[in-house]
C-alpha positions as CSV (number, residue, x, y, z in Angstrom):
1,X,5.6,-12.0,-4.1
2,X,7.5,-8.7,-4.3
3,X,7.5,-9.1,-8.0
4,X,3.9,-9.4,-7.8
5,X,3.3,-6.3,-5.8
6,X,5.1,-4.4,-7.9
7,X,3.4,-5.2,-11.0
8,X,0.0,-4.7,-9.2
9,X,1.2,-1.7,-8.3
10,X,2.0,-0.4,-11.7
11,X,-1.5,-1.6,-13.1
12,X,-3.0,0.3,-10.2
13,X,-1.2,3.8,-10.6
14,X,-2.0,3.3,-14.6
15,X,-5.7,2.4,-14.0
16,X,-6.1,4.9,-11.0
17,X,-5.7,8.6,-10.4
18,X,-3.6,8.8,-7.2
19,X,-5.7,10.7,-4.7
20,X,-4.1,13.6,-3.0
21,X,-2.6,12.2,1.0
22,X,-3.6,14.5,3.9
23,X,-1.3,16.9,4.6
24,X,-1.9,17.8,8.4
25,X,0.7,18.4,11.6
26,X,0.7,15.2,13.4
27,X,-1.5,16.1,16.5
28,X,-4.1,17.0,14.0
29,X,-3.5,13.8,11.9
30,X,-4.3,11.9,15.4
31,X,-7.3,13.1,16.3
32,X,-8.5,13.1,13.1
33,X,-7.4,9.2,12.9
34,X,-9.4,8.9,16.4
35,X,-12.3,10.4,14.8
36,X,-12.2,7.9,11.7
37,X,-12.4,4.6,14.1
38,X,-15.8,3.0,13.2
39,X,-17.8,5.5,10.9
40,X,-17.7,6.5,7.3
41,X,-15.3,9.3,5.7
42,X,-18.3,11.7,5.5
43,X,-19.0,11.6,9.0
44,X,-15.5,12.0,9.9
45,X,-14.8,14.5,8.3
46,X,-18.6,16.6,9.5
47,X,-17.0,15.6,13.1
48,X,-13.6,17.7,11.8
49,X,-15.2,20.6,10.4
50,X,-17.4,21.2,13.5
51,X,-14.3,20.8,15.9
52,X,-12.0,22.9,14.0
53,X,-14.8,25.7,13.8
54,X,-15.8,25.2,17.5
55,X,-12.0,25.2,18.7
56,X,-10.1,26.9,15.9
57,X,-6.5,25.3,17.2
58,X,-5.5,21.9,19.3
59,X,-4.3,23.9,22.0
60,X,-8.0,25.5,22.2
61,X,-9.1,21.8,22.0
62,X,-6.7,20.6,24.5
63,X,-8.6,23.2,27.3
64,X,-12.0,22.7,26.1
65,X,-14.7,20.7,28.5
66,X,-15.0,17.3,27.5
67,X,-19.0,18.1,26.8
68,X,-18.1,20.4,24.5
69,X,-15.9,18.0,22.4
70,X,-18.6,15.5,22.7
71,X,-21.0,17.8,21.1
72,X,-18.7,18.5,18.2
73,X,-17.8,15.1,17.4
74,X,-21.2,14.0,17.6
75,X,-21.4,13.3,13.9
76,X,-18.7,10.7,13.9
77,X,-20.7,8.2,16.2
78,X,-19.1,6.8,19.2
79,X,-18.7,10.6,20.3
80,X,-18.1,10.5,24.4
81,X,-16.0,7.5,24.1
82,X,-13.8,9.2,21.1
83,X,-14.1,12.6,23.0
84,X,-12.2,11.3,26.2
85,X,-9.4,9.4,24.0
86,X,-9.0,12.5,22.2
87,X,-8.5,14.6,25.6
88,X,-6.4,11.5,26.8
89,X,-4.2,11.9,24.1
90,X,-3.8,15.6,24.2
91,X,-2.9,15.6,27.9
92,X,-0.4,12.6,27.5
93,X,1.4,15.1,24.9
94,X,1.5,18.1,26.8
95,X,2.5,16.2,30.1
96,X,5.4,14.2,28.4
97,X,6.4,16.8,26.0
98,X,5.5,20.1,27.1
99,X,3.3,20.9,24.5
100,X,1.4,19.3,21.3
101,X,4.4,17.9,19.6
102,X,5.8,14.8,19.3
103,X,9.4,14.4,18.8
104,X,10.2,11.0,18.0
105,X,11.1,9.1,14.6
106,X,10.8,5.4,13.3
107,X,9.9,2.8,16.3
108,X,10.2,4.8,18.8
109,X,7.8,7.2,17.6
110,X,5.0,4.1,16.5
111,X,5.5,2.2,19.8
112,X,4.6,6.1,21.6
113,X,1.8,6.2,19.0
114,X,0.4,2.7,19.7
115,X,0.7,3.4,24.0
116,X,-2.0,5.9,23.8
117,X,-5.3,4.3,24.7
118,X,-7.6,4.2,21.8
119,X,-4.7,4.3,18.9
120,X,-4.3,0.7,17.4
121,X,-1.7,-0.5,14.6
122,X,-3.7,1.4,11.9
123,X,-4.0,4.5,13.3
124,X,0.0,4.5,14.4
125,X,1.0,4.1,11.2
126,X,-1.4,6.2,9.0
127,X,0.5,8.9,11.8
128,X,3.8,7.8,10.6
129,X,3.4,7.6,7.2
130,X,1.5,10.6,6.8
131,X,2.6,13.1,8.8
132,X,6.1,11.7,9.8
133,X,6.9,10.6,6.4
134,X,8.1,7.1,8.2
135,X,8.1,3.7,6.0
136,X,4.8,2.0,7.5
137,X,1.9,0.1,5.8
138,X,-1.3,1.1,7.3
139,X,-4.2,-1.7,6.5
140,X,-8.0,-0.3,6.8
141,X,-11.2,-2.6,6.0
142,X,-10.6,-2.4,2.3
143,X,-7.1,-3.1,1.8
144,X,-7.3,-6.6,4.4
145,X,-10.1,-7.7,2.0
146,X,-7.9,-6.6,-1.0
147,X,-5.1,-8.2,0.2
148,X,-6.8,-11.9,1.3
149,X,-8.8,-12.0,-1.5
150,X,-5.6,-11.7,-4.3
151,X,-3.7,-13.0,-2.0
152,X,-1.1,-10.7,-1.3
153,X,-0.6,-12.2,2.0
154,X,-3.8,-13.7,4.2
155,X,-4.5,-13.0,7.7
156,X,-7.4,-13.3,10.1
157,X,-6.8,-9.9,11.7
158,X,-5.4,-6.6,10.2
159,X,-3.1,-6.2,12.5
160,X,-1.7,-9.8,11.0
161,X,-1.9,-8.6,7.8
162,X,-0.3,-5.2,8.4
163,X,2.6,-6.7,10.1
164,X,3.3,-9.1,6.8
165,X,2.9,-6.3,4.3
166,X,4.6,-3.9,5.9
167,X,7.9,-5.9,5.9
168,X,7.1,-7.0,2.1
169,X,6.1,-3.7,0.8
170,X,9.8,-1.9,-0.5
171,X,9.2,1.8,1.3
172,X,9.1,3.7,-1.7
173,X,5.9,2.1,-2.8
174,X,4.2,2.2,0.7
175,X,2.6,5.7,0.5
176,X,1.0,5.4,-2.8
177,X,0.0,1.6,-2.7
178,X,-1.9,1.9,0.1
179,X,-3.9,4.7,-1.2
180,X,-4.1,2.9,-4.5
181,X,-5.5,-0.3,-2.9
182,X,-7.8,1.9,-0.7
183,X,-9.1,2.6,-4.5
184,X,-9.4,-0.3,-5.7
185,X,-11.3,-1.6,-2.6
186,X,-13.8,0.9,-2.8
187,X,-14.2,0.6,-6.8
188,X,-14.0,-3.1,-7.7
189,X,-13.1,-5.2,-4.7
190,X,-16.2,-4.3,-2.5
191,X,-17.5,-6.9,-0.4
192,X,-19.6,-7.7,-3.4
193,X,-16.6,-7.4,-5.9
194,X,-16.9,-6.3,-9.4
195,X,-14.0,-9.1,-10.6
196,X,-15.0,-9.1,-14.3
197,X,-14.3,-5.2,-14.9
198,X,-11.0,-4.9,-12.2
199,X,-7.8,-4.1,-13.6
200,X,-5.9,-6.7,-11.8
201,X,-8.2,-9.6,-12.4
202,X,-5.3,-11.4,-13.9
203,X,-3.2,-11.6,-10.4
204,X,-6.4,-12.5,-8.0
205,X,-7.0,-15.8,-7.3
206,X,-10.6,-15.1,-6.0
207,X,-11.2,-13.1,-9.5
208,X,-9.8,-16.5,-11.3
209,X,-12.3,-18.5,-9.1
210,X,-15.2,-15.9,-9.2
211,X,-18.5,-17.4,-11.2
212,X,-18.6,-13.9,-13.6
213,X,-15.1,-14.4,-15.0
214,X,-16.3,-17.7,-15.6
215,X,-19.3,-17.5,-17.2
216,X,-17.8,-14.6,-19.3
217,X,-15.0,-16.7,-20.2
218,X,-17.6,-19.4,-21.9
219,X,-20.0,-17.0,-23.5
220,X,-16.9,-15.4,-25.1
C-alpha cells in the first residue's frame, strides 16, 4: 500500500499546483481551525478577518467579552458555541503555560490539543502539522471520501481513517499529500465524482466501477 500511496502522490503532484500552506502562529492556527468546523472556507475566512479587525491580537481576544467574540465570528456559524470554545482554550493556555503559548512537542502536544474542548483529531493534527511541523496527517471530509473510494484505507469515521493513514504515510509526504488529496477531493472526487477525468483513476477501485468509465470504454 505504501508503494501505491507514493505513486498517487507523484501523479497528484504532477497534476496539481501545490497550494501554499497557511503559516500562522500556533494559537492563531488553533483558533482558526475551531472557526472552520462545520462551515465553508469562505465563511471561516470572513469570520477570521472580522476577528482580527476587531481584536488585533490573541491577547486582546483572550480579554474580550464573550458577546463581542460571538458577534465577530457570526459568519462562521455556531458562533455562540465556537466563541465559548475559543474563550475556554485561551483561558486554559494562560492558566497552564502563563501565556498564549504551547511549549509542547510530539505526542504530548497532540494529546494536549485533544484534551481541549471542541478540539477533535483533525484539528489537533492540523495544528500539530502546520504550526509545529510535527508528522501528523489530518483527515477532513475530502480526504475521508477519497481514501474510502480508492481505497487507501477504509474506515467508518474520519478518526479511524486518520489513525490508519497516519501510520502508513511516510512522514516526508504527510504535509504535501494532505494538501494534494484535498485538491483531488475538491476538483474530481466530489460527492458526485468526475471519474473519467481523474488523474489517478487507474489506481482507484471506485473509478473502475464507475458507469461513466465503462461507457467511455465501450464507445472508444
